[in-house]
C-alpha positions as a Markdown table, in Angstrom:
| # | Residue | x | y | z |
|---|---|---|---|---|
| 1 | Unk | 49.3 | -17.2 | -7.2 |
| 2 | Unk | 53.0 | -16.5 | -7.5 |
| 3 | Unk | 54.3 | -19.8 | -6.2 |
| 4 | Unk | 57.5 | -21.1 | -7.7 |
| 5 | Unk | 57.8 | -24.8 | -8.3 |
| 6 | Unk | 61.2 | -26.3 | -7.3 |
| 7 | Unk | 63.6 | -26.5 | -10.2 |
| 8 | Unk | 64.3 | -30.0 | -11.6 |
| 9 | Unk | 67.8 | -31.2 | -12.4 |
| 10 | Unk | 67.3 | -30.4 | -16.1 |
| 11 | Unk | 66.7 | -26.7 | -15.1 |
| 12 | Unk | 70.1 | -26.7 | -13.3 |
| 13 | Unk | 72.1 | -27.9 | -16.3 |
| 14 | Unk | 74.7 | -25.4 | -17.2 |
| 15 | Unk | 74.7 | -23.9 | -13.8 |
| 16 | Unk | 77.8 | -24.6 | -11.7 |
| 17 | Unk | 78.5 | -24.0 | -8.1 |
| 18 | Unk | 82.1 | -22.8 | -7.4 |
| 19 | Unk | 84.4 | -22.8 | -4.4 |
| 20 | Unk | 87.3 | -20.5 | -5.3 |
| 21 | Unk | 91.0 | -20.9 | -4.5 |
| 22 | Unk | 92.0 | -20.1 | -1.0 |
| 23 | Unk | 88.7 | -21.2 | 0.5 |
| 24 | Unk | 88.6 | -24.2 | 2.9 |
| 25 | Unk | 85.3 | -26.0 | 3.8 |
| 26 | Unk | 85.1 | -28.5 | 6.7 |
| 27 | Unk | 81.9 | -30.4 | 6.4 |
| 28 | Unk | 79.7 | -32.2 | 3.8 |
| 29 | Unk | 78.4 | -30.8 | 0.5 |
| 30 | Unk | 75.3 | -32.0 | -1.2 |
| 31 | Unk | 74.5 | -30.4 | -4.6 |
| 32 | Unk | 72.0 | -31.3 | -7.3 |
| 33 | Unk | 74.0 | -29.3 | -9.9 |
| 34 | Unk | 77.5 | -29.4 | -11.2 |
| 35 | Unk | 80.3 | -28.2 | -8.9 |
| 36 | Unk | 83.8 | -26.8 | -9.4 |
| 37 | Unk | 86.2 | -26.9 | -6.5 |
| 38 | Unk | 89.4 | -24.8 | -6.6 |
| 39 | Unk | 89.6 | -24.6 | -2.8 |
| 40 | Unk | 89.9 | -27.3 | -0.2 |
| 41 | Unk | 87.1 | -29.6 | 1.1 |
| 42 | Unk | 87.6 | -31.7 | 4.2 |
| 43 | Unk | 84.5 | -33.8 | 4.3 |
| 44 | Unk | 82.2 | -35.6 | 1.9 |
| 45 | Unk | 80.6 | -34.5 | -1.4 |
| 46 | Unk | 77.5 | -35.8 | -3.2 |
| 47 | Unk | 76.1 | -34.6 | -6.4 |
| 48 | Unk | 73.7 | -35.8 | -9.1 |
| 49 | Unk | 75.9 | -33.9 | -11.6 |
| 50 | Unk | 79.6 | -33.4 | -12.2 |
| 51 | Unk | 82.4 | -32.4 | -9.9 |
| 52 | Unk | 85.6 | -30.7 | -11.2 |
| 53 | Unk | 88.5 | -30.5 | -8.8 |
| 54 | Unk | 90.8 | -27.8 | -10.3 |
| 55 | Unk | 94.6 | -27.8 | -10.2 |
| 56 | Unk | 94.7 | -25.9 | -6.8 |
| 57 | Unk | 91.7 | -27.9 | -5.4 |
| 58 | Unk | 91.8 | -30.8 | -2.9 |
| 59 | Unk | 89.3 | -33.1 | -1.3 |
| 60 | Unk | 89.9 | -35.2 | 1.8 |
| 61 | Unk | 86.8 | -37.4 | 2.2 |
| 62 | Unk | 84.3 | -39.3 | 0.1 |
| 63 | Unk | 82.7 | -38.3 | -3.2 |
| 64 | Unk | 79.6 | -39.7 | -4.9 |
| 65 | Unk | 78.7 | -38.2 | -8.2 |
| 66 | Unk | 77.7 | -38.8 | -11.8 |
| 67 | Unk | 80.9 | -37.6 | -13.5 |
| 68 | Unk | 84.2 | -36.2 | -12.3 |
| 69 | Unk | 87.3 | -34.4 | -13.6 |
| 70 | Unk | 90.2 | -34.3 | -11.2 |
| 71 | Unk | 93.2 | -32.1 | -11.7 |
| 72 | Unk | 94.1 | -31.4 | -8.1 |
| 73 | Unk | 94.4 | -33.7 | -5.1 |
| 74 | Unk | 92.0 | -36.3 | -3.8 |
| 75 | Unk | 92.3 | -38.6 | -0.8 |
| 76 | Unk | 89.4 | -40.9 | 0.0 |
| 77 | Unk | 86.8 | -43.0 | -1.7 |
| 78 | Unk | 85.2 | -41.8 | -4.9 |
| 79 | Unk | 82.2 | -43.4 | -6.6 |
| 80 | Unk | 81.5 | -42.1 | -10.1 |
| 81 | Unk | 78.5 | -43.4 | -11.9 |
| 82 | Unk | 79.7 | -42.6 | -15.4 |
| 83 | Unk | 83.2 | -41.2 | -16.3 |
| 84 | Unk | 86.1 | -40.3 | -14.1 |
| 85 | Unk | 88.8 | -38.2 | -15.9 |
| 86 | Unk | 92.1 | -38.0 | -14.1 |
| 87 | Unk | 94.2 | -35.1 | -15.5 |
| 88 | Unk | 98.0 | -35.2 | -15.8 |
| 89 | Unk | 98.6 | -33.0 | -12.6 |
| 90 | Unk | 96.2 | -35.0 | -10.4 |
| 91 | Unk | 97.1 | -36.9 | -7.2 |
| 92 | Unk | 94.6 | -39.7 | -6.4 |
| 93 | Unk | 95.0 | -41.8 | -3.2 |
| 94 | Unk | 92.4 | -44.2 | -1.8 |
| 95 | Unk | 89.6 | -46.1 | -3.5 |
| 96 | Unk | 88.0 | -45.6 | -6.9 |
| 97 | Unk | 84.7 | -47.1 | -8.1 |
| 98 | Unk | 83.6 | -45.9 | -11.6 |
| 99 | Unk | 81.9 | -46.8 | -14.8 |
| 100 | Unk | 84.7 | -45.6 | -17.1 |
| 101 | Unk | 88.2 | -44.3 | -16.3 |
| 102 | Unk | 90.5 | -42.0 | -18.2 |
| 103 | Unk | 94.0 | -41.3 | -16.8 |
| 104 | Unk | 96.3 | -38.9 | -18.5 |
| 105 | Unk | 100.1 | -39.6 | -18.5 |
| 106 | Unk | 101.8 | -38.0 | -15.5 |
| 107 | Unk | 99.0 | -38.4 | -13.1 |
| 108 | Unk | 99.7 | -39.9 | -9.7 |
| 109 | Unk | 97.1 | -42.7 | -9.3 |
| 110 | Unk | 97.7 | -44.7 | -6.1 |
| 111 | Unk | 94.3 | -46.2 | -5.5 |
| 112 | Unk | 92.4 | -49.4 | -5.7 |
| 113 | Unk | 90.1 | -49.2 | -8.7 |
| 114 | Unk | 86.9 | -51.1 | -9.5 |
| 115 | Unk | 85.2 | -50.4 | -12.8 |
| 116 | Unk | 81.5 | -51.3 | -12.8 |
| 117 | Unk | 79.8 | -50.1 | -16.0 |
| 118 | Unk | 76.5 | -51.6 | -15.0 |
| 119 | Unk | 76.3 | -50.0 | -11.5 |
| 120 | Unk | 73.9 | -47.2 | -10.8 |
| 121 | Unk | 74.7 | -45.0 | -7.8 |
| 122 | Unk | 71.6 | -43.7 | -6.2 |
| 123 | Unk | 71.7 | -40.9 | -3.7 |
| 124 | Unk | 68.9 | -41.2 | -1.2 |
| 125 | Unk | 68.7 | -39.2 | 2.1 |
| 126 | Unk | 72.4 | -38.6 | 2.1 |
| 127 | Unk | 73.3 | -42.3 | 1.7 |
| 128 | Unk | 74.7 | -44.0 | -1.3 |
| 129 | Unk | 73.2 | -47.3 | -2.5 |
| 130 | Unk | 74.4 | -49.4 | -5.4 |
| 131 | Unk | 72.0 | -51.2 | -7.7 |
| 132 | Unk | 73.0 | -53.5 | -10.5 |
| 133 | Unk | 71.1 | -52.9 | -13.8 |
| 134 | Unk | 70.5 | -55.5 | -16.4 |
């Protein structure tokens, strides 16, 4: 009678998870909604939404997401389905696979970069698979 149906991704739009400055997480994060990280993550991150790594934030691990804004530090492999925005204070090291890339002057971008505008990243059971679209 009072059963709640699980919320769809569209219901989660506008709702952002947040890890505040001074917090360190060791492990993997899987989130259906947008995510802001001002703390530190040592592990992998997956989202069907957007990740924002703030100026005090850092990630050491792999990221798979739809969109990303990076202003802090990232070391690992990042796969962004649509747009990766690298802000002027960002430090990126590792491997980047994205649809579109925006890098502001002043950013440290020491990574191999592959731009694949026709690649869909699908997240299934904690694993990332790539599928080319026509």
